[in-house]
N, C-alpha and C positions, 0 to 999 in steps of 0.2 A: 504494500500500500504506500503510495507516495503522498506526502503531506504538502499541501500548497497553502498559501496564505488565502484565507477566505475573502471573497469579494464583498462589495457593499450590500449585496442582496442576501448574504449569509444570515441565518437566524440564530441569534445568541440567546442563551437562557441563563438565568442566575444560578450559581452554585452555592455561593456563600456571601454573607453580608457582614461587614466589619465597621467599626466606628472610626478608625484612623487609617490614613494612607500608608504609614509604615507597616501596619498589620496586613494590608492588602498586598503590598510589595513582598512581604515575608511569605505569604501563601503562594503567590505566583512563583517565587524563588523555590519554594518547596516542590511545586509541580515540575519546574525546570530540572531540579536536582534528581527527580525520579524519572527523568526521561520523557516527560509529557511534551508534546509539540506545542509550545507556548505561543506560537503564532496564531493559535485558535482561541486565545484568551484576551480579554480586555478588562480593564478596571474602569468602572463607571462611577463618577461622583454624583450622588443624589442629594438634592436640597442645596444647590450651590448658592452661595451668598458672597457679596463683595465686602471685604474688610479693609478699611483704610486706617493704618496706624500712623498717628501724628508723631513725627520724629523731632520736631523742634520749632522754635519761633523763626520766622523769616523776616529779616530786616533788609533795608537797602544795602547796608554794609556787607551782610552775609551773601546777598545776591551778587554783589560786585566781586566778592572773594571767590564764590563758586564760578562765576564767569571768567575770572582771571585764571583759575585752575584749568578750566576747559580750553580757554584760549592759549594757554601755555603749551598744552599738549598738541594743539593744532599747529602752533608755531614751531614746536619741536619737529613735527612731521615735515613741514615746509622747509625748515632749516636743514634737515638731513638731506632732503632732495636737492636743495640749492648747493649744499656743501659738496655734493658729488662733482660739481663743475669748478671748484676752487682748488688752487694748488697751494702748497706750503702750509703754514700754520694759520692762515687766514680763515680756514674752514671753521675753526672754533669761534672766531668773531662772528661769522655769518650765522652760525648756529645760535649763539647767545643773543644776537640782535633779533633773530626771528622769534625766539622764545619770548623776549621782552615785548616785542610788538604784539605778538599773539596774546600775551597776558594783559597788556594795556587795553587792546580792543575788546577782549573778552570781558574785562572788568567794566568797561564803559557800557557795552551792550547788556551785560547782566544787571547793572544798576538801572539803566533806562527801562529795561523790560519790567523790572519789579516796581519801579517808581510809577510807571504808567498805569498800573492796576489800581492806584489810589487806595491801597490798603484793603482791597477786597479779599485777599488771600494772604494773610501774614503768617503762614505756617507752611512747613514742608511735611510731606507724608509719603508713605509707601503703600500702594494698593495691592492686595492679593485676593485670591479667591479661595474659599474653603467650602467643603461639603459636609453635610451633617452625617452622612454615612457613605460607604463605598461598597459596590457590588462587584464580585468577581464573576464575570459572565464568560461562558464558553460556547463555542459553536455547538449547535444542537447535536451534531453527529459525534462529538467528543465529550458531551456532558457527563455521561455515566462513568467514563474512565476517570475524568477529573474528580468527580464526587468520590469515587473509590480511593483514589490516591490521596485525597485530602482527609479522608476518614471522618473523625468526629467534628472537624472544623466545617465540614460541608453540610451545614443546615440551611435549608431554603430560607430566603429572606421573608420577613413578615409583610403584612399589607402596607401599601404605600400611604 
């Protein structure tokens, strides 16, 4: 029997439901360790919600500092490219000037971008998605084998 990756029309059925993503990964890893064709498995997050973690206060000075850091990286890239065409020790001068210009322009643009919002968003944050539970689903043709390999962990999920 040759195992191929199921197409979009494949019918998946839940085998087990867990509350955390690491638990779901552990179960799929268990299937893999036991030789199960894991290309027939998917982890489905159910009850997805967006979570925004506020990481700090955002000021004009902080925006300028962040802009300077990003601009310095861009300046470093441009400086390295320009330094390829410079002979002697002057390549270091070209590199440093490019980083300085990048940082200055980045700081200016960072400051202006934050200042122009008029204080409507004076905080920084990181957004992520979380699920309330995770289902291990398996292609219908392989469900029985997966349930057998997972043993006690393979309890069908409850009602949605």
